[in-house]
BAVO-647330 format. One record per atom (N, C-alpha, C, O, CB): residue in three letters; z, y, x. Coordinates in steps of 0.001 Angstrom, whole numbers, padded with zeros to 6 digits, always signed. Atoms other than C-alpha are relative to their C-alpha. Glycine has a CB too. Layout:
! residues N
ALAZYX...
***
This chain:
! residues 86
MET+000229-000220+001009MET+033023+127635+029775MET+000466-000924-001082MET+000279-002134-000958MET-001065+000207+000076VAL-000710+000816+000783VAL+034860+126446+026741VAL-001101+000162-001518VAL-001496+001213-002024VAL+001795+000580-000081ALA+000921-000222+001359ALA+032576+125524+023454ALA+000857+000028-001157ALA+001619-000899-001433ALA-001114-001189-000272VAL-000631-000074+001478VAL+033965+126520+020242VAL-000718-000399-001221VAL-001794+000019-001647VAL+000351+001324-000295VAL+000878+000740+001390VAL+033085+124585+017197VAL-000036+000688-001249VAL+000980+000694-001944VAL+000616-001403-000482ALA-000085-000864+000997ALA+032140+126694+014593ALA+000243-000427-001438ALA-000171-001523-001816ALA-001054+000654+000068ASN-000474+000988+001331ASN+033404+125966+011137ASN+000817-000938-000160ASN+000828-001620-001185ASN-000808-000644-000458ALA-000784+001230-000306ALA+035985+123588+012484ALA+000943-000216-001069ALA+001444-001338-001134ALA+000740+000074+001328ASN-001058+000127+001019ASN+038358+124213+009448ASN-000863-000217-001329ASN-000243-000015-002373ASN+001037+001378-000059ALA+000828+000242+001245ALA+035646+123462+006787ALA+000581-001258-000703ALA+000863-002275-000069ALA-001598-000218+000361THR-000386+000787+000705THR+036782+121541+003994THR-001162-000968-000883THR-000960-002104-001312THR+000855+000752-000673SER+001087+000354+000836SER+033416+120937+002162SER-000943+000134+000842SER-001326+001287+001040SER-000216+000718-001209ALA+001314+000247-000919ALA+030582+119853+004575ALA-000725-001109-000643ALA-000205-001841-001485ALA+000331-000421+001616PRO+000861+001177+000498PRO+027586+117442+003918PRO+000722-001345+000409PRO+000569-002379-000241PRO-001551+000054+000666SER-000319+001401-000101SER+029415+114781+005535SER+001392-000349-000418SER+001979-001278+000137SER-000211-000448+001355ASN-001179+000072+000488ASN+032558+115078+003652ASN-000207-000577-001700ASN+000715-000920-002440ASN+000691+001497+000237TYR+000279+000587+001242TYR+030643+113929+000379TYR+000283-001487+000211TYR+000319-002014+001323TYR-001460+000299-000479LEU+000036+001459+000157LEU+031124+110239-000931LEU-001238-000388+000019LEU-002148+000321-000410LEU+000598-000506-001145HIS+001385+000713-000128HIS+028299+107778-000203HIS+000150-001142-001139HIS+001175-001804-001298HIS-000309-000694+001671CYS-000225+001106+001170CYS+027530+105407-003252CYS-000521-001465+001163CYS-001429-001418+001993CYS-001338+000367-001821ASP+000186+001161-000819ASP+027592+101770-001526ASP-001265-000822-000483ASP-001683-001741+000222ASP+001297-000872-000042ARG+001226+000638+000158ARG+024488+100638-003371ARG-001440+000920+000360ARG-002510+000380+000643ARG+000033-000471-001477THR+001006-000722-000170THR+022209+103479-002900THR+000056+000827+001104THR-000948+001288+001649THR-000219+000615-001009ASN-000032-001032-001062ASN+023705+105592-000300ASN-000170+001602-000369ASN-000041+002512+000451ASN-001104-000379+000935PHE+000055-001406+000715PHE+023239+108723-002452PHE+001462+000668+000224PHE+002567+000128+000173PHE-000360-000164-001747ARG-001281-000695-000172ARG+025635+111430-001793ARG+000606+000468-001668ARG-000121+000688-002637ARG-000322+001446+001103GLY-000251-000515+001442GLY+027750+112469-004882GLY+001553+000605+000432GLY+002033+000885+001530GLY-000059-001403-001430ASP-001650-000553+000012ASP+031491+113692-005826ASP+000839-000645-000756ASP+001958-000186-000987ASP+000236+001383-000488GLU-000532+000892+000776GLU+032379+110837-007920GLU-000382-001147+000003GLU-001572-001316-000263GLU-000011+000286-000997LEU+000347+001399-000043LEU+032444+107165-007596LEU+000841-000938-000774LEU+002027-000645-000926LEU+000002-000422+001318LYS-000943+000808+000929LYS+033763+104331-009804LYS-000026-001198+000968LYS-000769-001312+001943LYS-000554-000330-001722ALA+000007+001328-000970ALA+034729+100864-008324ALA-000489-001184-000799ALA+000187-001418-001801ALA+001548-000393+000608GLU+000160+000949+000617GLU+033042+097924-009514GLU+000640-001187+000161GLU+001309-001139+001193GLU-000951-000112+000026TRP-000806+001173-000031TRP+034596+094378-009956TRP-000333-000746+001239TRP+000400-001673+001583TRP-000196-000852-001231THR+000132+000526-001538THR+033099+093427-006486THR+000441+000489+001148THR+000409-000072+002243THR-001104-000079+000350GLY-000787-000821-000942GLY+034860+096094-004730GLY-000828+001064+000509GLY-000379+001874+001320GLY+000554-000797+001143ALA+000549-001043-000424ALA+032003+098256-004333ALA+000043+001307-000405ALA+000432+001378-001571ALA-000904-000233+000016MET-000577-001494+000401MET+032408+101999-004703MET-001500+000360-000402MET-002308+000223+000517MET+000872+001138+001417VAL+001091-000445+000415VAL+029327+103230-006705VAL-000159+001295-000891VAL+000823+001588-001573VAL-000453-000975-000536LEU+000040-000941+000833LEU+027989+106295-008509LEU-000112-000395-001440LEU-000868-001320-001737LEU-000942+000769+000376PRO+000143+000148+001264PRO+028491+106438-012216PRO-001127-000453-000655PRO-001056-001270-001573PRO+000251+000938-000424GLU+001342+000356+000827GLU+024867+106152-013249GLU-000545-001462+000694GLU-001565-001996+000260GLU-001317+001395+000186PHE+000429+001285-000599PHE+024601+102871-010944PHE+000876-000958-000151PHE+000653-002035+000402PHE-000269+000056+001317PHE-000686+000858+000279PHE+027472+101258-012238PHE-000259-001162-000759PHE-000962-001015-001759PHE+000721+000487-000342GLU+000332+001132+000557GLU+027386+097630-013227GLU+001308-000692-000309GLU+001984-001106+000633GLU-000918-000754+000848GLY-000992+000613+000353GLY+030124+096156-015223GLY-000122-001653+000150GLY-001223-002201+000184GLY+000236+000483-001280ARG+000057+001590+000205ARG+030926+092338-015211ARG-000441-000469-001255ARG+000000+000057-002277ARG+001313-000637+000169HIS+000790+000721+001059HIS+028896+090242-017578HIS+001095-000635-000776HIS+001925-001348-000211HIS-001107-001099+000569PRO-000883+000567+001025PRO+030905+089293-020755PRO+000136-001499+000068PRO+001213-002051-000157PRO-000489+000373-001345GLN-000439+001455+000238GLN+030157+085552-020551GLN+000837-000510+001179GLN+001216-001680+001227GLN-001274-000969-000194GLU-000858+000513-001133GLU+032153+085496-017220GLU+001477-000047-000344GLU+002292-000491+000464GLU-000179+000881+001247TYR-001328+000062+000754TYR+035286+085816-019440TYR+000165-000978-000986TYR+001282-001013-001502TYR+000270+001185-000645VAL+000044+001039+000731VAL+034478+082906-021591VAL+000817-001162+000553VAL+000623-001510+001718VAL-001296-000297-000189ALA-000855+000862-000600ALA+036995+080299-021148ALA-000982-001596+000196ALA-001616-002122-000719ALA+001476-000069-001053ASN+000623+001313-000196ASN+035454+077068-019885ASN+000646-001372-000282ASN+000514-002349+000454ASN-000332-000034+001255ALA-000597+001131+000421ALA+037462+074599-021819ALA-001260-001338-000340ALA-000822-002488-000369ALA+000917+000507-001352ARG+000697+001021+000021ARG+034379+072405-022360ARG-001291-000017+000946ARG-002473-000085+000608ARG-000261-000172-001284GLN+000992-000170-000938GLN+032711+072649-019065GLN-000123-001342+000538GLN+000849-002065+000759GLN+000289+001065+001030ASN+000077+001293-000475ASN+031052+069628-017802ASN-000137-001112-001189ASN-000463-002263-000900ASN+001233-000224+000860GLN-000303+001047+001097GLN+031423+067774-021142GLN-001234-000317-000754GLN-001919+000615-001175GLN+001098+000499-001025VAL+001423+000464+000635VAL+028454+065890-022717VAL+000401-000697-001295VAL+000972-001787-001253VAL-000933-001110+001027ASP-000310+001001+000994ASP+028846+064869-026287ASP-000972-001372-000214ASP-002188-001227-000339ASP+000033+000774-001263LYS+000820+001339-000042LYS+027511+061178-026484LYS-000098-000309-001287LYS-000567-001447-001262LYS+000598-001210+000791GLY+000285+000350+001241GLY+027282+060831-030143GLY-000146-001451-000351GLY+000450-002243+000378GLY-001061+000633-000304ALA-000356+001524+000051ALA+026781+057377-031564ALA-000763-000640+001072ALA-001870-000233+001425ALA-000357-000719-001419GLN+000444+000903-000785GLN+026135+054895-029224GLN-000841-001297-000561GLN-000464-002076-001436GLN+001091-000341+000643ASN+001105+001103+000468ASN+022951+052464-029521ASN+000859-001433+000501ASN+001650-001455+001444ASN-001805+000237+000940PRO-000417+001338-000663PRO+023923+048695-029096PRO-000904-000426+000790PRO-002084-000134+000597PRO+000275-001071-000859GLU+000759+000502-001000GLU+022701+046913-026162GLU-000949-000706-000319GLU-000541-001591-001071GLU+000587-000598+000774ASP+001041+000869+000090ASP+019303+045243-026331ASP+000290-001310+000624ASP+001118-001479+001519ASP-001133+000578+000552ASN+000041+001419-000635ASN+018836+041632-025589ASN-000996+000292+001024ASN-001960+000917+000583ASN-000440-001307-001022ASN+001115-000021-001117ASN+016690+041684-022277ASN-000859-001352-000212ASN-000391-002486-000314ASN+000710+000046+001638VAL+001257+000757+000023VAL+013361+039907-022552VAL-000651-000042+001511VAL-001212+000999+001853VAL-001029+000708-001087PHE+000603-000304-001229PHE+012118+039157-018934PHE-001159-000928-000268PHE-001100-001835-001098PHE+000900-000249+001374ILE+001236+000549-000001ILE+008483+037996-018330ILE-000089-001164+001124ILE+000135-000893+002303ILE-001013+001127+000202ASP+000070+001028-001334ASP+008059+034779-016201ASP-001356-000632-000198ASP-002107-000300-001115ASP+001304-001305+000078ASN+001303+000837+000167ASN+005099+032330-015613ASN-000052-000874-000512ASN-001094-001529-000492ASN-000547-000388+000820ASP-000137+001088+000967ASP+006384+029920-017851ASP-000539+000382-001377ASP-001093-000428-002121ASP+001457-000412-000116ASN+000211-000444+001137ASN+005847+032116-020672ASN-000757+001345+000037ASN-000178+002432+000057ASN+001191+000030-000634PRO+000870-001061-000358PRO+002981+034375-020270PRO+000083+001036-001212PRO+000713+000658-002199PRO-001505-000555+000282VAL+000005-001009+001088VAL+002536+037573-022587VAL-001309-000185-000705VAL-002364-000383-000103VAL+000174+001501+000533SER+001002-000238+001120SER+000320+037688-025504SER-000424+001138-000667SER+000338+002105-000685SER+000309-000592-000881ALA+000181-001254+000828ALA-001232+040135-027483ALA+000837+000024-001393ALA+000976+001040-002076ALA-001560+000148-000331ASP-000767+000016+001305ASP+000870+038957-030474ASP+001459+000224+000460ASP+002246+000396-000471ASP-000186-001444-000877ASP-001213-000303-000379ASP+004042+039515-028439ASP+000131+001211+000026ASP+001270+001637-000167ASP+000355-000471+001033LEU-000436-001516+000109LEU+003563+043166-028291LEU-000167+000327-001142LEU+000099+001475-001500LEU-000651+000984+000785
***
């Protein structure tokens, strides 16, 4: 006995729909994201505009005016600290 597949020449079946990579919903139109995912238009997320900003000043810190180095004063046993020193 030979099994005959019903509707073998169908071009539009539920399995022929496109599936969203984010939600796995079926749809007939997908958009490609910058990550490579194919998603439905209502779930499309574009790339953030801040990612296009040139990183010319990346990891640079403005030092501003440098303070002169102070004379180090050490406390020793021969010169105890008094209230007047503070």
